[in-house]
PyMOL Python script that loads the backbone (N, CA, C, O; Angstrom):
from pymol import cmd

cmd.read_pdbstr("""\
ATOM      1  N   MET A   1      31.395  81.291 -20.503  1.00  0.00           N
ATOM      2  CA  MET A   1      31.620  80.383 -19.351  1.00  0.00           C
ATOM      3  C   MET A   1      31.516  81.183 -18.067  1.00  0.00           C
ATOM      4  O   MET A   1      32.163  82.220 -17.924  1.00  0.00           O
ATOM      5  N   THR A   2      30.687  80.695 -17.112  1.00  0.00           N
ATOM      6  CA  THR A   2      30.593  81.338 -15.816  1.00  0.00           C
ATOM      7  C   THR A   2      31.419  80.554 -14.778  1.00  0.00           C
ATOM      8  O   THR A   2      31.251  79.344 -14.627  1.00  0.00           O
ATOM      9  N   LYS A   3      32.278  81.235 -14.095  1.00  0.00           N
ATOM     10  CA  LYS A   3      33.155  80.650 -13.121  1.00  0.00           C
ATOM     11  C   LYS A   3      32.870  81.193 -11.671  1.00  0.00           C
ATOM     12  O   LYS A   3      32.522  82.360 -11.487  1.00  0.00           O
ATOM     13  N   VAL A   4      33.025  80.351 -10.726  1.00  0.00           N
ATOM     14  CA  VAL A   4      32.987  80.822  -9.303  1.00  0.00           C
ATOM     15  C   VAL A   4      34.299  80.551  -8.676  1.00  0.00           C
ATOM     16  O   VAL A   4      34.824  79.439  -8.731  1.00  0.00           O
ATOM     17  N   TRP A   5      34.854  81.617  -8.053  1.00  0.00           N
ATOM     18  CA  TRP A   5      36.192  81.443  -7.423  1.00  0.00           C
ATOM     19  C   TRP A   5      36.017  81.244  -5.928  1.00  0.00           C
ATOM     20  O   TRP A   5      35.168  81.893  -5.318  1.00  0.00           O
ATOM     21  N   PHE A   6      36.788  80.376  -5.335  1.00  0.00           N
ATOM     22  CA  PHE A   6      36.791  80.117  -3.930  1.00  0.00           C
ATOM     23  C   PHE A   6      38.166  80.378  -3.358  1.00  0.00           C
ATOM     24  O   PHE A   6      39.184  80.058  -3.971  1.00  0.00           O
ATOM     25  N   SER A   7      38.182  80.993  -2.117  1.00  0.00           N
ATOM     26  CA  SER A   7      39.370  81.132  -1.390  1.00  0.00           C
ATOM     27  C   SER A   7      39.137  80.866   0.020  1.00  0.00           C
ATOM     28  O   SER A   7      38.380  81.596   0.659  1.00  0.00           O
ATOM     29  N   LEU A   8      39.769  79.810   0.588  1.00  0.00           N
ATOM     30  CA  LEU A   8      39.592  79.434   2.003  1.00  0.00           C
ATOM     31  C   LEU A   8      40.761  79.947   2.754  1.00  0.00           C
ATOM     32  O   LEU A   8      41.908  79.745   2.355  1.00  0.00           O
ATOM     33  N   CYS A   9      40.481  80.633   3.875  1.00  0.00           N
ATOM     34  CA  CYS A   9      41.524  81.208   4.691  1.00  0.00           C
ATOM     35  C   CYS A   9      41.450  80.694   6.172  1.00  0.00           C
ATOM     36  O   CYS A   9      40.385  80.362   6.691  1.00  0.00           O
ATOM     37  N   LYS A  10      42.546  80.658   6.751  1.00  0.00           N
ATOM     38  CA  LYS A  10      42.665  80.303   8.114  1.00  0.00           C
ATOM     39  C   LYS A  10      43.615  81.304   8.821  1.00  0.00           C
ATOM     40  O   LYS A  10      44.762  81.464   8.404  1.00  0.00           O
ATOM     41  N   ASN A  11      43.156  81.943   9.840  1.00  0.00           N
ATOM     42  CA  ASN A  11      43.921  82.979  10.584  1.00  0.00           C
ATOM     43  C   ASN A  11      44.429  84.034   9.557  1.00  0.00           C
ATOM     44  O   ASN A  11      45.585  84.452   9.614  1.00  0.00           O
ATOM     45  N   GLY A  12      43.555  84.448   8.634  1.00  0.00           N
ATOM     46  CA  GLY A  12      43.911  85.512   7.711  1.00  0.00           C
ATOM     47  C   GLY A  12      44.848  85.117   6.599  1.00  0.00           C
ATOM     48  O   GLY A  12      45.294  85.985   5.848  1.00  0.00           O
ATOM     49  N   ARG A  13      45.172  83.825   6.455  1.00  0.00           N
ATOM     50  CA  ARG A  13      46.097  83.367   5.463  1.00  0.00           C
ATOM     51  C   ARG A  13      45.372  82.354   4.542  1.00  0.00           C
ATOM     52  O   ARG A  13      44.671  81.459   5.014  1.00  0.00           O
ATOM     53  N   GLU A  14      45.558  82.519   3.244  1.00  0.00           N
ATOM     54  CA  GLU A  14      44.890  81.639   2.331  1.00  0.00           C
ATOM     55  C   GLU A  14      45.449  80.201   2.384  1.00  0.00           C
ATOM     56  O   GLU A  14      46.663  80.032   2.263  1.00  0.00           O
ATOM     57  N   THR A  15      44.628  79.178   2.557  1.00  0.00           N
ATOM     58  CA  THR A  15      45.084  77.860   2.671  1.00  0.00           C
ATOM     59  C   THR A  15      44.726  77.033   1.406  1.00  0.00           C
ATOM     60  O   THR A  15      45.445  76.093   1.065  1.00  0.00           O
ATOM     61  N   GLU A  16      43.635  77.376   0.725  1.00  0.00           N
ATOM     62  CA  GLU A  16      43.227  76.685  -0.475  1.00  0.00           C
ATOM     63  C   GLU A  16      42.500  77.659  -1.397  1.00  0.00           C
ATOM     64  O   GLU A  16      41.899  78.628  -0.931  1.00  0.00           O
ATOM     65  N   SER A  17      42.551  77.411  -2.669  1.00  0.00           N
ATOM     66  CA  SER A  17      41.739  78.267  -3.625  1.00  0.00           C
ATOM     67  C   SER A  17      41.437  77.417  -4.829  1.00  0.00           C
ATOM     68  O   SER A  17      42.113  76.424  -5.101  1.00  0.00           O
ATOM     69  N   GLY A  18      40.421  77.817  -5.539  1.00  0.00           N
ATOM     70  CA  GLY A  18      40.080  77.116  -6.731  1.00  0.00           C
ATOM     71  C   GLY A  18      38.884  77.745  -7.471  1.00  0.00           C
ATOM     72  O   GLY A  18      38.298  78.724  -7.009  1.00  0.00           O
ATOM     73  N   THR A  19      38.546  77.167  -8.612  1.00  0.00           N
ATOM     74  CA  THR A  19      37.409  77.678  -9.348  1.00  0.00           C
ATOM     75  C   THR A  19      36.569  76.463  -9.811  1.00  0.00           C
ATOM     76  O   THR A  19      37.066  75.349  -9.977  1.00  0.00           O
ATOM     77  N   VAL A  20      35.268  76.752 -10.005  1.00  0.00           N
ATOM     78  CA  VAL A  20      34.346  75.776 -10.578  1.00  0.00           C
ATOM     79  C   VAL A  20      33.645  76.418 -11.757  1.00  0.00           C
ATOM     80  O   VAL A  20      33.454  77.633 -11.797  1.00  0.00           O
ATOM     81  N   LYS A  21      33.261  75.583 -12.725  1.00  0.00           N
ATOM     82  CA  LYS A  21      32.508  76.076 -13.863  1.00  0.00           C
ATOM     83  C   LYS A  21      31.018  75.948 -13.514  1.00  0.00           C
ATOM     84  O   LYS A  21      30.495  74.837 -13.425  1.00  0.00           O
ATOM     85  N   ALA A  22      30.333  77.088 -13.315  1.00  0.00           N
ATOM     86  CA  ALA A  22      28.931  77.073 -12.905  1.00  0.00           C
ATOM     87  C   ALA A  22      27.995  76.604 -13.982  1.00  0.00           C
ATOM     88  O   ALA A  22      26.862  76.217 -13.697  1.00  0.00           O
ATOM     89  N   ASP A  23      28.475  76.632 -15.290  1.00  0.00           N
ATOM     90  CA  ASP A  23      27.652  76.168 -16.353  1.00  0.00           C
ATOM     91  C   ASP A  23      28.182  74.895 -16.978  1.00  0.00           C
ATOM     92  O   ASP A  23      27.858  74.572 -18.121  1.00  0.00           O
ATOM     93  N   GLY A  24      29.018  74.157 -16.211  1.00  0.00           N
ATOM     94  CA  GLY A  24      29.621  72.938 -16.748  1.00  0.00           C
ATOM     95  C   GLY A  24      28.782  71.692 -16.305  1.00  0.00           C
ATOM     96  O   GLY A  24      27.625  71.810 -15.901  1.00  0.00           O
ATOM     97  N   THR A  25      29.425  70.501 -16.405  1.00  0.00           N
ATOM     98  CA  THR A  25      28.785  69.278 -16.008  1.00  0.00           C
ATOM     99  C   THR A  25      28.722  69.270 -14.474  1.00  0.00           C
ATOM    100  O   THR A  25      29.349  70.088 -13.801  1.00  0.00           O
ATOM    101  N   PRO A  26      27.937  68.309 -13.944  1.00  0.00           N
ATOM    102  CA  PRO A  26      27.773  68.249 -12.463  1.00  0.00           C
ATOM    103  C   PRO A  26      29.136  68.126 -11.779  1.00  0.00           C
ATOM    104  O   PRO A  26      29.351  68.722 -10.724  1.00  0.00           O
ATOM    105  N   GLU A  27      30.083  67.338 -12.386  1.00  0.00           N
ATOM    106  CA  GLU A  27      31.408  67.245 -11.768  1.00  0.00           C
ATOM    107  C   GLU A  27      32.169  68.510 -11.814  1.00  0.00           C
ATOM    108  O   GLU A  27      32.994  68.756 -10.933  1.00  0.00           O
ATOM    109  N   ASP A  28      31.931  69.367 -12.837  1.00  0.00           N
ATOM    110  CA  ASP A  28      32.616  70.715 -12.941  1.00  0.00           C
ATOM    111  C   ASP A  28      32.138  71.683 -11.818  1.00  0.00           C
ATOM    112  O   ASP A  28      32.854  72.619 -11.458  1.00  0.00           O
ATOM    113  N   LYS A  29      30.948  71.448 -11.286  1.00  0.00           N
ATOM    114  CA  LYS A  29      30.333  72.347 -10.290  1.00  0.00           C
ATOM    115  C   LYS A  29      30.658  72.091  -8.927  1.00  0.00           C
ATOM    116  O   LYS A  29      30.047  72.682  -8.037  1.00  0.00           O
ATOM    117  N   ILE A  30      31.638  71.195  -8.652  1.00  0.00           N
ATOM    118  CA  ILE A  30      31.916  70.833  -7.325  1.00  0.00           C
ATOM    119  C   ILE A  30      33.351  71.331  -6.896  1.00  0.00           C
ATOM    120  O   ILE A  30      34.316  71.147  -7.638  1.00  0.00           O
ATOM    121  N   PHE A  31      33.454  71.911  -5.787  1.00  0.00           N
ATOM    122  CA  PHE A  31      34.773  72.356  -5.235  1.00  0.00           C
ATOM    123  C   PHE A  31      34.968  71.591  -3.945  1.00  0.00           C
ATOM    124  O   PHE A  31      34.148  71.739  -3.038  1.00  0.00           O
ATOM    125  N   ALA A  32      35.956  70.820  -3.815  1.00  0.00           N
ATOM    126  CA  ALA A  32      36.210  70.034  -2.574  1.00  0.00           C
ATOM    127  C   ALA A  32      37.676  70.192  -2.133  1.00  0.00           C
ATOM    128  O   ALA A  32      38.580  70.275  -2.964  1.00  0.00           O
ATOM    129  N   VAL A  33      37.881  70.231  -0.860  1.00  0.00           N
ATOM    130  CA  VAL A  33      39.143  70.309  -0.280  1.00  0.00           C
ATOM    131  C   VAL A  33      39.360  69.102   0.642  1.00  0.00           C
ATOM    132  O   VAL A  33      38.493  68.792   1.459  1.00  0.00           O
ATOM    133  N   ALA A  34      40.500  68.420   0.522  1.00  0.00           N
ATOM    134  CA  ALA A  34      40.758  67.277   1.321  1.00  0.00           C
ATOM    135  C   ALA A  34      41.893  67.573   2.309  1.00  0.00           C
ATOM    136  O   ALA A  34      42.790  68.356   1.997  1.00  0.00           O
ATOM    137  N   ALA A  35      41.863  66.979   3.451  1.00  0.00           N
ATOM    138  CA  ALA A  35      42.946  67.137   4.432  1.00  0.00           C
ATOM    139  C   ALA A  35      43.394  65.746   4.945  1.00  0.00           C
ATOM    140  O   ALA A  35      42.634  64.778   4.987  1.00  0.00           O
ATOM    141  N   TYR A  36      44.626  65.728   5.312  1.00  0.00           N
ATOM    142  CA  TYR A  36      45.150  64.485   5.854  1.00  0.00           C
ATOM    143  C   TYR A  36      45.181  64.567   7.384  1.00  0.00           C
ATOM    144  O   TYR A  36      45.685  65.531   7.961  1.00  0.00           O
ATOM    145  N   ILE A  37      44.646  63.562   8.004  1.00  0.00           N
ATOM    146  CA  ILE A  37      44.598  63.550   9.446  1.00  0.00           C
ATOM    147  C   ILE A  37      45.746  62.599   9.993  1.00  0.00           C
ATOM    148  O   ILE A  37      46.385  61.892   9.214  1.00  0.00           O
ATOM    149  N   GLU A  38      45.966  62.607  11.258  1.00  0.00           N
ATOM    150  CA  GLU A  38      47.110  61.874  11.824  1.00  0.00           C
ATOM    151  C   GLU A  38      47.210  60.418  11.388  1.00  0.00           C
ATOM    152  O   GLU A  38      48.309  59.902  11.187  1.00  0.00           O
ATOM    153  N   SER A  39      46.102  59.775  11.246  1.00  0.00           N
ATOM    154  CA  SER A  39      46.179  58.328  10.926  1.00  0.00           C
ATOM    155  C   SER A  39      46.535  58.093   9.449  1.00  0.00           C
ATOM    156  O   SER A  39      46.651  56.937   9.044  1.00  0.00           O
ATOM    157  N   GLY A  40      46.707  59.115   8.650  1.00  0.00           N
ATOM    158  CA  GLY A  40      46.995  59.020   7.260  1.00  0.00           C
ATOM    159  C   GLY A  40      45.812  58.883   6.374  1.00  0.00           C
ATOM    160  O   GLY A  40      45.958  58.645   5.175  1.00  0.00           O
ATOM    161  N   VAL A  41      44.631  59.027   6.928  1.00  0.00           N
ATOM    162  CA  VAL A  41      43.357  58.894   6.147  1.00  0.00           C
ATOM    163  C   VAL A  41      43.088  60.258   5.583  1.00  0.00           C
ATOM    164  O   VAL A  41      43.329  61.270   6.241  1.00  0.00           O
ATOM    165  N   THR A  42      42.569  60.294   4.319  1.00  0.00           N
ATOM    166  CA  THR A  42      42.183  61.567   3.699  1.00  0.00           C
ATOM    167  C   THR A  42      40.708  61.783   4.042  1.00  0.00           C
ATOM    168  O   THR A  42      39.880  60.886   3.882  1.00  0.00           O
ATOM    169  N   SER A  43      40.395  63.011   4.525  1.00  0.00           N
ATOM    170  CA  SER A  43      39.067  63.351   4.894  1.00  0.00           C
ATOM    171  C   SER A  43      38.636  64.563   4.180  1.00  0.00           C
ATOM    172  O   SER A  43      39.408  65.517   4.081  1.00  0.00           O
ATOM    173  N   SER A  44      37.439  64.588   3.670  1.00  0.00           N
ATOM    174  CA  SER A  44      36.898  65.814   3.028  1.00  0.00           C
ATOM    175  C   SER A  44      36.550  66.841   4.085  1.00  0.00           C
ATOM    176  O   SER A  44      35.740  66.570   4.971  1.00  0.00           O
ATOM    177  N   THR A  45      37.137  67.987   4.005  1.00  0.00           N
ATOM    178  CA  THR A  45      36.876  68.987   5.092  1.00  0.00           C
ATOM    179  C   THR A  45      35.993  70.104   4.569  1.00  0.00           C
ATOM    180  O   THR A  45      35.392  70.820   5.370  1.00  0.00           O
ATOM    181  N   PHE A  46      35.890  70.284   3.275  1.00  0.00           N
ATOM    182  CA  PHE A  46      35.032  71.340   2.673  1.00  0.00           C
ATOM    183  C   PHE A  46      34.574  70.886   1.356  1.00  0.00           C
ATOM    184  O   PHE A  46      35.394  70.423   0.564  1.00  0.00           O
ATOM    185  N   CYS A  47      33.329  70.981   1.057  1.00  0.00           N
ATOM    186  CA  CYS A  47      32.816  70.604  -0.283  1.00  0.00           C
ATOM    187  C   CYS A  47      31.598  71.404  -0.590  1.00  0.00           C
ATOM    188  O   CYS A  47      30.702  71.488   0.250  1.00  0.00           O
ATOM    189  N   VAL A  48      31.511  72.012  -1.775  1.00  0.00           N
ATOM    190  CA  VAL A  48      30.372  72.797  -2.148  1.00  0.00           C
ATOM    191  C   VAL A  48      30.031  72.478  -3.576  1.00  0.00           C
ATOM    192  O   VAL A  48      30.889  72.194  -4.413  1.00  0.00           O
ATOM    193  N   ASN A  49      28.736  72.538  -3.820  1.00  0.00           N
ATOM    194  CA  ASN A  49      28.175  72.179  -5.126  1.00  0.00           C
ATOM    195  C   ASN A  49      27.464  73.515  -5.596  1.00  0.00           C
ATOM    196  O   ASN A  49      26.705  74.097  -4.821  1.00  0.00           O
ATOM    197  N   ILE A  50      27.700  73.971  -6.803  1.00  0.00           N
ATOM    198  CA  ILE A  50      27.085  75.196  -7.289  1.00  0.00           C
ATOM    199  C   ILE A  50      25.991  74.764  -8.270  1.00  0.00           C
ATOM    200  O   ILE A  50      26.321  74.477  -9.420  1.00  0.00           O
ATOM    201  N   PRO A  51      24.674  74.696  -7.879  1.00  0.00           N
ATOM    202  CA  PRO A  51      23.709  74.132  -8.805  1.00  0.00           C
ATOM    203  C   PRO A  51      23.283  75.224  -9.882  1.00  0.00           C
ATOM    204  O   PRO A  51      23.030  74.854 -11.028  1.00  0.00           O
ATOM    205  N   ILE A  52      23.208  76.466  -9.550  1.00  0.00           N
ATOM    206  CA  ILE A  52      22.847  77.494 -10.544  1.00  0.00           C
ATOM    207  C   ILE A  52      23.299  78.910 -10.110  1.00  0.00           C
ATOM    208  O   ILE A  52      23.323  79.264  -8.931  1.00  0.00           O
ATOM    209  N   ILE A  53      23.652  79.687 -11.146  1.00  0.00           N
ATOM    210  CA  ILE A  53      24.044  81.085 -10.845  1.00  0.00           C
ATOM    211  C   ILE A  53      23.047  82.012 -11.586  1.00  0.00           C
ATOM    212  O   ILE A  53      22.831  81.915 -12.795  1.00  0.00           O
ATOM    213  N   SER A  54      22.475  82.889 -10.798  1.00  0.00           N
ATOM    214  CA  SER A  54      21.500  83.841 -11.426  1.00  0.00           C
ATOM    215  C   SER A  54      22.204  85.238 -11.475  1.00  0.00           C
ATOM    216  O   SER A  54      22.705  85.752 -10.475  1.00  0.00           O
ATOM    217  N   LEU A  55      22.204  85.792 -12.680  1.00  0.00           N
ATOM    218  CA  LEU A  55      22.838  87.148 -12.828  1.00  0.00           C
ATOM    219  C   LEU A  55      21.777  88.113 -12.991  1.00  0.00           C
ATOM    220  O   LEU A  55      22.044  89.307 -13.132  1.00  0.00           O
TER     221      LEU A  55
END
""", "prot")
cmd.dss("prot")
cmd.show_as("cartoon", "prot")
cmd.util.cbc("prot")
cmd.orient("prot")
C-alpha cells in the first residue's frame, strides 16, 4: 500500500495532518480540510487529489 502524508502548517505550527492511499479507490485518494467561518457555514479550504504516484 502506498500512502501520501500531508501536514498543513500556519505560522510554523501544524494545524492539520492526514494520509491518503495513493493506490486506493478514488475516494481514498482525496485529502480535504474544512474550516468553519463566522456564519457557521463549513467551507473547504484545502483539497488535493493524488491521481498516481511514480516511484
